[in-house]
N, CA, C and O atoms as a MOPAC input file, in Angstrom:
PM7 MOZYME 1SCF
protein

 N     -1.07200 1    10.18100 1     5.28000 1
 C     -1.68300 1     8.88200 1     5.15500 1
 C     -2.98100 1     8.88000 1     5.94600 1
 O     -3.06100 1     9.35300 1     7.07900 1
 N     -3.96600 1     8.34000 1     5.31000 1
 C     -5.22800 1     8.10900 1     6.00700 1
 C     -5.44700 1     6.61400 1     6.02600 1
 O     -5.22800 1     5.94200 1     5.01800 1
 N     -5.87900 1     6.08000 1     7.16100 1
 C     -6.04700 1     4.64400 1     7.34300 1
 C     -7.35700 1     4.39500 1     8.05800 1
 O     -7.66900 1     5.06600 1     9.04200 1
 N     -8.12700 1     3.43200 1     7.56900 1
 C     -9.39300 1     3.08100 1     8.21000 1
 C     -9.44800 1     1.56200 1     8.37100 1
 O     -9.36700 1     0.82200 1     7.39000 1
 N     -9.58500 1     1.11500 1     9.59800 1
 C     -9.65900 1    -0.30800 1     9.91800 1
 C    -11.11300 1    -0.66200 1    10.20800 1
 O    -11.72600 1    -0.09400 1    11.11200 1
 N    -11.65900 1    -1.59300 1     9.44700 1
 C    -13.04600 1    -2.00200 1     9.66400 1
 C    -13.15700 1    -3.26200 1    10.51800 1
 O    -14.25800 1    -3.76200 1    10.74700 1
 N    -12.03400 1    -3.76900 1    10.98400 1
 C    -12.03900 1    -4.98900 1    11.77800 1
 C    -11.76100 1    -6.22300 1    10.92600 1
 O    -10.94200 1    -7.06500 1    11.29500 1
 N    -12.44500 1    -6.32800 1     9.78600 1
 C    -12.21400 1    -7.45700 1     8.88300 1
 C    -11.48700 1    -7.02800 1     7.61400 1
 O    -11.19500 1    -7.85500 1     6.75000 1
 N    -11.20000 1    -5.74700 1     7.50400 1
 C    -10.50700 1    -5.20400 1     6.34300 1
 C     -9.93300 1    -3.84500 1     6.67800 1
 O    -10.05400 1    -3.36600 1     7.80600 1
 N     -9.31300 1    -3.23300 1     5.70200 1
 C     -8.81100 1    -1.88300 1     5.91400 1
 C     -8.75800 1    -1.12700 1     4.59800 1
 O     -8.75100 1    -1.71800 1     3.51800 1
 N     -8.72200 1     0.18200 1     4.71500 1
 C     -8.56300 1     1.07600 1     3.57000 1
 C     -7.39000 1     1.99400 1     3.86600 1
 O     -7.17400 1     2.40000 1     5.00900 1
 N     -6.63700 1     2.31600 1     2.82600 1
 C     -5.44600 1     3.14500 1     2.94700 1
 C     -5.44900 1     4.17500 1     1.82500 1
 O     -5.60200 1     3.83400 1     0.65200 1
 N     -5.28000 1     5.43300 1     2.20200 1
 C     -5.17700 1     6.52500 1     1.24700 1
 C     -3.80500 1     7.15500 1     1.39500 1
 O     -3.37400 1     7.45700 1     2.50700 1
 N     -3.11400 1     7.35500 1     0.27300 1
 C     -1.82800 1     8.04800 1     0.26800 1
 C     -1.90900 1     9.21000 1    -0.70400 1
 O     -2.42300 1     9.06400 1    -1.81400 1
 N     -1.40700 1    10.35600 1    -0.29300 1
 C     -1.40300 1    11.54000 1    -1.14800 1
 C     -0.25400 1    11.44100 1    -2.15700 1
 O      0.62300 1    10.58500 1    -2.03900 1
 N     -0.27800 1    12.32600 1    -3.14000 1
 C      0.80700 1    12.39600 1    -4.12000 1
 C      2.13000 1    12.70400 1    -3.42800 1
 O      3.16900 1    12.16200 1    -3.80500 1
 N      2.10100 1    13.55900 1    -2.43100 1
 C      3.31300 1    13.89500 1    -1.68400 1
 C      3.84300 1    12.66900 1    -0.93800 1
 O      5.05400 1    12.45400 1    -0.88900 1
 N      2.96200 1    11.87600 1    -0.36700 1
 C      3.39200 1    10.67900 1     0.37800 1
 C      3.97100 1     9.60700 1    -0.54400 1
 O      4.95500 1     8.95800 1    -0.18800 1
 N      3.37500 1     9.41100 1    -1.72100 1
 C      3.93000 1     8.41200 1    -2.64200 1
 C      5.27500 1     8.87300 1    -3.19600 1
 O      6.16800 1     8.05600 1    -3.41800 1
 N      5.42100 1    10.17500 1    -3.42000 1
 C      6.71000 1    10.70400 1    -3.87200 1
 C      7.77600 1    10.49200 1    -2.78700 1
 O      8.87800 1    10.02300 1    -3.07300 1
 N      7.43900 1    10.83800 1    -1.55600 1
 C      8.39000 1    10.68800 1    -0.44400 1
 C      8.77900 1     9.23000 1    -0.26000 1
 O      9.94400 1     8.93300 1     0.00600 1
 N      7.82000 1     8.31300 1    -0.39800 1
 C      8.11000 1     6.88300 1    -0.25000 1
 C      9.08100 1     6.41900 1    -1.33600 1
 O     10.02000 1     5.67800 1    -1.04800 1
 N      8.86700 1     6.84300 1    -2.56400 1
 C      9.70800 1     6.40900 1    -3.68000 1
 C     11.12600 1     6.97300 1    -3.59800 1
 O     12.04300 1     6.42400 1    -4.21000 1
 N     11.31700 1     8.06700 1    -2.84700 1
 C     12.62200 1     8.72500 1    -2.77900 1
 C     13.23500 1     8.71400 1    -1.38300 1
 O     14.13200 1     9.50800 1    -1.10200 1
 N     12.77400 1     7.83800 1    -0.51300 1
 C     13.29900 1     7.83600 1     0.84700 1
 C     14.75100 1     7.36800 1     0.87200 1
 O     15.15700 1     6.52100 1     0.07600 1
 N     15.50300 1     7.91500 1     1.77100 1
 C     16.92500 1     7.62600 1     1.89400 1
 C     17.14600 1     6.17400 1     2.28800 1
 O     16.52500 1     5.67400 1     3.22700 1
 N     18.02500 1     5.50900 1     1.57200 1
 C     18.40800 1     4.14800 1     1.90400 1
 C     17.45300 1     3.08000 1     1.43300 1
 O     17.74200 1     1.89300 1     1.58300 1
 N     16.32800 1     3.46300 1     0.87100 1
 C     15.36000 1     2.47100 1     0.43800 1
 C     14.46300 1     3.04000 1    -0.65500 1
 O     13.24200 1     2.90600 1    -0.58800 1
 N     15.05700 1     3.67000 1    -1.65500 1
 C     14.28300 1     4.32400 1    -2.71000 1
 C     13.73200 1     3.29300 1    -3.69200 1
 O     14.15600 1     2.13800 1    -3.69800 1
 N     12.79400 1     3.72100 1    -4.51400 1
 C     12.19700 1     2.86800 1    -5.54200 1
 C     12.41800 1     3.56500 1    -6.88400 1
 O     11.57700 1     4.35500 1    -7.31400 1
 N     13.55300 1     3.27800 1    -7.55900 1
 C     13.85200 1     3.93000 1    -8.83800 1
 C     12.77800 1     3.61200 1    -9.88100 1
 O     12.23300 1     2.50800 1    -9.89400 1
 N     12.48600 1     4.54400 1   -10.72600 1
 C     11.49900 1     4.38100 1   -11.80500 1
 C     10.11800 1     4.02500 1   -11.26700 1
 O      9.39000 1     3.25100 1   -11.89100 1
 N      9.75900 1     4.57200 1   -10.13800 1
 C      8.47200 1     4.29800 1    -9.51200 1
 C      7.31400 1     4.73300 1   -10.41000 1
 O      7.31000 1     5.84400 1   -10.94000 1
 N      6.34000 1     3.84800 1   -10.57100 1
 C      5.11600 1     4.19100 1   -11.28700 1
 C      4.19600 1     5.01700 1   -10.39800 1
 O      3.49000 1     5.90100 1   -10.88300 1
 N      4.20100 1     4.73500 1    -9.10800 1
 C      3.26200 1     5.37300 1    -8.18300 1
 C      3.73900 1     6.70800 1    -7.62700 1
 O      2.94200 1     7.43800 1    -7.03700 1
 N      5.01100 1     7.04800 1    -7.79500 1
 C      5.52300 1     8.29300 1    -7.22700 1
 C      4.73500 1     9.48900 1    -7.74500 1
 O      4.51300 1     9.62800 1    -8.94800 1
 N      4.31900 1    10.34100 1    -6.83100 1
 C      3.59200 1    11.54900 1    -7.19700 1
 C      2.13700 1    11.31700 1    -7.58600 1
 O      1.48700 1    12.21600 1    -8.12000 1
 N      1.62500 1    10.12800 1    -7.32300 1
 C      0.22000 1     9.82700 1    -7.62300 1
 C     -0.53500 1     9.57500 1    -6.33000 1
 O      0.02400 1     9.07900 1    -5.35200 1
 N     -1.81300 1     9.92400 1    -6.33900 1
 C     -2.66000 1     9.60300 1    -5.19100 1
 C     -3.05700 1     8.13400 1    -5.29200 1
 O     -3.30300 1     7.62600 1    -6.38600 1
 N     -3.11800 1     7.46100 1    -4.15800 1
 C     -3.39100 1     6.02900 1    -4.14500 1
 C     -4.43600 1     5.69800 1    -3.09400 1
 O     -4.36800 1     6.17600 1    -1.96200 1
 N     -5.39800 1     4.88000 1    -3.47800 1
 C     -6.36400 1     4.31900 1    -2.53500 1
 C     -6.37100 1     2.81500 1    -2.73800 1
 O     -6.45900 1     2.33300 1    -3.86800 1
 N     -6.27800 1     2.06800 1    -1.63200 1
 C     -6.42100 1     0.61600 1    -1.67900 1
 C     -7.38100 1     0.16000 1    -0.58800 1
 O     -7.45300 1     0.75100 1     0.48900 1
 N     -8.10000 1    -0.88400 1    -0.88900 1
 C     -8.95700 1    -1.54600 1     0.09200 1
 C     -8.57700 1    -3.00900 1     0.14500 1
 O     -8.38100 1    -3.64000 1    -0.89300 1
 N     -8.47300 1    -3.55000 1     1.33300 1
 C     -8.10600 1    -4.95500 1     1.53000 1
 C     -9.14000 1    -5.64200 1     2.40000 1
 O     -9.72800 1    -5.02900 1     3.29200 1
 N     -9.35600 1    -6.92600 1     2.12900 1
 C    -10.07100 1    -7.79000 1     3.05300 1
 C     -9.16200 1    -8.99200 1     3.30200 1
 O     -8.02300 1    -9.01200 1     2.83400 1
 N     -9.64400 1    -9.96800 1     4.01600 1
 C     -8.77700 1   -11.09600 1     4.38600 1
 C     -8.28200 1   -11.89800 1     3.18700 1
 O     -7.34100 1   -12.68100 1     3.31700 1
 N     -8.90300 1   -11.71500 1     2.02100 1
 C     -8.47200 1   -12.40900 1     0.80800 1
 C     -7.45700 1   -11.61900 1    -0.00100 1
 O     -6.87100 1   -12.15200 1    -0.94300 1
 N     -7.24000 1   -10.35800 1     0.34800 1
 C     -6.26900 1    -9.53500 1    -0.35400 1
 C     -6.86900 1    -8.24800 1    -0.88000 1
 O     -7.87000 1    -7.75500 1    -0.35800 1
 N     -6.25700 1    -7.71500 1    -1.90500 1
 C     -6.67500 1    -6.45300 1    -2.50200 1
 C     -8.07100 1    -6.58800 1    -3.10200 1
 O     -8.32700 1    -7.50000 1    -3.88800 1
 N     -8.97100 1    -5.68300 1    -2.73300 1
 C    -10.32200 1    -5.72100 1    -3.29900 1
 C    -10.72100 1    -4.39000 1    -3.92100 1
 O    -11.76700 1    -4.30600 1    -4.56400 1
 N     -9.90600 1    -3.34100 1    -3.74500 1
 C    -10.19800 1    -2.04800 1    -4.34700 1
 C     -8.89100 1    -1.29300 1    -4.57100 1
 O     -8.02300 1    -1.26300 1    -3.69800 1
 N     -8.76300 1    -0.69200 1    -5.73600 1
 C     -7.56900 1     0.06500 1    -6.09200 1
 C     -7.99100 1     1.24400 1    -6.95200 1
 O     -8.67700 1     1.07300 1    -7.96100 1
 N     -7.58100 1     2.43500 1    -6.55300 1
 C     -7.82700 1     3.63100 1    -7.34800 1
 C     -6.56300 1     4.48500 1    -7.32700 1
 O     -6.03000 1     4.81000 1    -6.26600 1
 N     -6.09700 1     4.83700 1    -8.51400 1
 C     -4.91700 1     5.67600 1    -8.65900 1
 C     -5.35800 1     7.01600 1    -9.23600 1
 O     -6.07300 1     7.05900 1   -10.23800 1
 N     -4.93700 1     8.10300 1    -8.60900 1
 C     -5.29400 1     9.45900 1    -9.04800 1
 C     -6.79600 1     9.63500 1    -9.23400 1
 O     -7.24400 1    10.22500 1   -10.21700 1
 N     -7.56100 1     9.12500 1    -8.29200 1
 C     -9.00600 1     9.29900 1    -8.33500 1
 C     -9.67800 1     8.60100 1    -9.50400 1
 O    -10.80200 1     8.94900 1    -9.86500 1
 N     -9.01000 1     7.62100 1   -10.10200 1
 C     -9.57400 1     6.87700 1   -11.22000 1
 C     -9.25200 1     7.47600 1   -12.57700 1
 O     -9.69500 1     6.96300 1   -13.60500 1
 N     -8.49400 1     8.54300 1   -12.58800 1
 C     -8.13000 1     9.17600 1   -13.86800 1
 C     -6.85300 1     8.54200 1   -14.40100 1
 O     -5.89900 1     8.33000 1   -13.65200 1
 N     -6.83400 1     8.24600 1   -15.67200 1
 C     -5.63800 1     7.69700 1   -16.29200 1
 C     -5.47700 1     6.21300 1   -16.05000 1
 O     -6.42200 1     5.51500 1   -15.68200 1
 N     -4.26300 1     5.74800 1   -16.26300 1
 C     -3.94200 1     4.32600 1   -16.17200 1
 C     -4.11500 1     3.82700 1   -14.73700 1
 O     -3.56600 1     4.40500 1   -13.79900 1
 N     -4.87600 1     2.76100 1   -14.57900 1
 C     -5.10400 1     2.18400 1   -13.26000 1
 C     -4.27600 1     0.92100 1   -13.03300 1
 O     -4.35600 1     0.31200 1   -11.96600 1
 N     -3.49500 1     0.53200 1   -14.01200 1
 C     -2.59900 1    -0.60800 1   -13.85500 1
 C     -1.28300 1    -0.11800 1   -13.25400 1
 O     -0.79100 1     0.96000 1   -13.58900 1
 N     -0.73200 1    -0.92300 1   -12.36900 1
 C      0.57300 1    -0.57900 1   -11.80700 1
 C      1.31100 1    -1.87100 1   -11.48000 1
 O      0.68900 1    -2.92200 1   -11.32700 1
 N      2.62200 1    -1.79700 1   -11.37400 1
 C      3.40100 1    -2.99300 1   -11.03800 1
 C      3.00500 1    -3.54200 1    -9.66600 1
 O      2.97600 1    -2.81300 1    -8.67400 1
 N      2.70700 1    -4.81000 1    -9.63100 1
 C      2.26600 1    -5.44200 1    -8.38900 1
 C      3.30400 1    -5.42500 1    -7.29000 1
 O      2.96000 1    -5.29100 1    -6.11500 1
 N      4.58000 1    -5.56100 1    -7.65400 1
 C      5.61400 1    -5.55800 1    -6.62300 1
 C      5.70900 1    -4.19800 1    -5.94700 1
 O      5.89400 1    -4.11800 1    -4.73300 1
 N      5.58400 1    -3.13300 1    -6.72600 1
 C      5.62600 1    -1.79400 1    -6.13900 1
 C      4.39900 1    -1.53000 1    -5.28000 1
 O      4.51000 1    -0.97100 1    -4.18900 1
 N      3.22900 1    -1.93000 1    -5.76900 1
 C      2.00500 1    -1.75000 1    -4.99300 1
 C      2.09000 1    -2.51100 1    -3.67000 1
 O      1.74900 1    -1.97200 1    -2.61700 1
 N      2.54100 1    -3.75000 1    -3.72600 1
 C      2.67800 1    -4.55000 1    -2.50200 1
 C      3.65400 1    -3.90700 1    -1.52300 1
 O      3.40100 1    -3.87700 1    -0.31900 1
 N      4.76000 1    -3.39800 1    -2.03300 1
 C      5.77800 1    -2.79200 1    -1.16900 1
 C      5.27400 1    -1.51700 1    -0.49800 1
 O      5.48000 1    -1.33200 1     0.70200 1
 N      4.62100 1    -0.64200 1    -1.24700 1
 C      4.16000 1     0.61600 1    -0.65500 1
 C      3.04200 1     0.36700 1     0.35100 1
 O      2.98400 1     1.03000 1     1.38700 1
 N      2.15200 1    -0.58200 1     0.05800 1
 C      1.07900 1    -0.90500 1     1.00300 1
 C      1.66600 1    -1.52000 1     2.26800 1
 O      1.30300 1    -1.12100 1     3.37500 1
 N      2.56400 1    -2.48200 1     2.11600 1
 C      3.15700 1    -3.13000 1     3.29200 1
 C      3.91400 1    -2.12100 1     4.15400 1
 O      3.80700 1    -2.15100 1     5.38000 1
 N      4.66800 1    -1.24000 1     3.52900 1
 C      5.44000 1    -0.24800 1     4.29300 1
 C      4.53900 1     0.68500 1     5.09900 1
 O      4.89200 1     1.07000 1     6.21300 1
 N      3.40100 1     1.04400 1     4.56200 1
 C      2.51300 1     1.96000 1     5.27400 1
 C      1.54800 1     1.24600 1     6.21800 1
 O      1.29500 1     1.73300 1     7.32000 1
 N      1.01300 1     0.11100 1     5.80900 1
 C      0.02600 1    -0.59300 1     6.63900 1
 C      0.64900 1    -1.22300 1     7.88400 1
 O     -0.03100 1    -1.38500 1     8.89700 1
 N      1.93600 1    -1.58000 1     7.82000 1
 C      2.55600 1    -2.21900 1     8.98300 1
 C      2.61400 1    -1.28500 1    10.19300 1
 O      2.76300 1    -1.74200 1    11.32600 1
 N      2.49800 1     0.00500 1     9.95300 1
 C      2.46500 1     0.96700 1    11.06400 1
 C      1.13500 1     0.92200 1    11.80300 1
 O      1.04700 1     1.34600 1    12.95600 1
 N      0.10700 1     0.41300 1    11.14700 1
 C     -1.24600 1     0.47800 1    11.70100 1
 C     -1.85400 1    -0.87700 1    12.05000 1
 O     -2.68600 1    -0.95900 1    12.95300 1
 N     -1.45600 1    -1.93700 1    11.35400 1
 C     -2.07600 1    -3.25000 1    11.55900 1
 C     -1.29500 1    -4.09300 1    12.55700 1
 O     -0.07000 1    -4.18900 1    12.48100 1
 N     -2.00200 1    -4.68900 1    13.47400 1
 C     -1.37500 1    -5.64700 1    14.37600 1
 C     -1.24200 1    -6.99400 1    13.68100 1
 O     -1.97900 1    -7.28200 1    12.73800 1
 N     -0.31900 1    -7.80800 1    14.13300 1
 C     -0.10300 1    -9.12000 1    13.51200 1
 C     -1.30800 1   -10.03600 1    13.64500 1
 O     -1.39700 1   -11.03800 1    12.93600 1
 N     -2.23400 1    -9.71500 1    14.53600 1
 C     -3.43000 1   -10.53700 1    14.69800 1
 C     -4.59700 1   -10.07700 1    13.81400 1
 O     -5.66900 1   -10.68100 1    13.84400 1
 N     -4.39700 1    -9.02100 1    13.03600 1
 C     -5.46000 1    -8.51900 1    12.15200 1
 C     -5.69600 1    -9.52400 1    11.01700 1
 O     -4.73400 1   -10.09400 1    10.50100 1
 N     -6.95100 1    -9.75300 1    10.62000 1
 C     -7.24400 1   -10.71600 1     9.55500 1
 C     -6.55400 1   -10.40700 1     8.21800 1
 O     -6.36600 1   -11.31400 1     7.40700 1
 N     -6.18300 1    -9.17400 1     7.97900 1
 C     -5.53900 1    -8.79000 1     6.71100 1
 C     -4.02500 1    -8.72900 1     6.79300 1
 O     -3.36500 1    -8.48100 1     5.78400 1
 N     -3.46200 1    -8.95100 1     7.97000 1
 C     -2.02300 1    -8.77000 1     8.13100 1
 C     -1.22000 1    -9.62300 1     7.15300 1
 O     -0.31200 1    -9.11500 1     6.49400 1
 N     -1.54000 1   -10.89700 1     7.05100 1
 C     -0.73400 1   -11.77200 1     6.19900 1
 C     -0.80600 1   -11.36800 1     4.73100 1
 O      0.22600 1   -11.31100 1     4.06100 1
 N     -2.00700 1   -11.08700 1     4.21500 1
 C     -2.12800 1   -10.77800 1     2.78300 1
 C     -1.53200 1    -9.42100 1     2.42400 1
 O     -1.09000 1    -9.22400 1     1.29200 1
 N     -1.51300 1    -8.48400 1     3.36900 1
 C     -1.00100 1    -7.14600 1     3.07700 1
 C      0.46100 1    -6.96400 1     3.46300 1
 O      1.16400 1    -6.15400 1     2.85800 1
 N      0.92400 1    -7.70700 1     4.46100 1
 C      2.26700 1    -7.47600 1     5.00400 1
 C      3.04200 1    -8.77300 1     5.20700 1
 O      4.15700 1    -8.91500 1     4.70500 1
 N      2.46700 1    -9.70600 1     5.92900 1
 C      3.16300 1   -10.90300 1     6.38400 1
 C      3.80700 1   -11.74000 1     5.29400 1
 O      4.90300 1   -12.26800 1     5.48400 1
 N      3.13700 1   -11.86700 1     4.15300 1
 C      3.70300 1   -12.70900 1     3.09100 1
 C      4.97300 1   -12.11800 1     2.48400 1
 O      5.70100 1   -12.81600 1     1.77800 1
 N      5.24500 1   -10.84700 1     2.75000 1
 C      6.43100 1   -10.19500 1     2.19800 1
 C      7.56800 1   -10.08700 1     3.20800 1
 O      8.66400 1    -9.64600 1     2.86500 1
 N      7.31500 1   -10.48100 1     4.43300 1
 C      8.34100 1   -10.40500 1     5.46900 1
 C      9.30700 1   -11.57900 1     5.32900 1
 O      8.91100 1   -12.70000 1     5.00900 1
 N     10.55800 1   -11.29600 1     5.57200 1
 C     11.56500 1   -12.35900 1     5.52100 1
 C     11.37900 1   -13.29500 1     6.70600 1
 O     11.15400 1   -12.85200 1     7.83200 1
 N     11.47300 1   -14.56100 1     6.44700 1
 C     11.39400 1   -15.54400 1     7.52400 1
 C     12.77200 1   -16.13200 1     7.73800 1
 O     13.45000 1   -16.52200 1     6.78800 1
 N     13.17700 1   -16.19200 1     8.98700 1
 C     14.49800 1   -16.74200 1     9.28800 1
 C     14.38800 1   -17.83900 1    10.29200 1
 O     15.39700 1   -18.43000 1    10.67500 1

């Protein structure tokens, strides 16, 4: 995983190996994953997703939003603090509230 924080946004790159591993992780797999084995780049600002590239722009660039949100949240939460301007749009809105 490569992660770049610009202060008001962030970029996340995942390799094909990382998306495959995410889709097949023990106890929390994603059956029939569209993104498994594909390279993924996303860019976020405080309003949400502003850039998406799958496999370097080759082939289908559409993907299920729930899967995209889940893979981004799972990886970005390791790097973003809760006070980051993008935290809510990338992670916080998907967290369970109790």
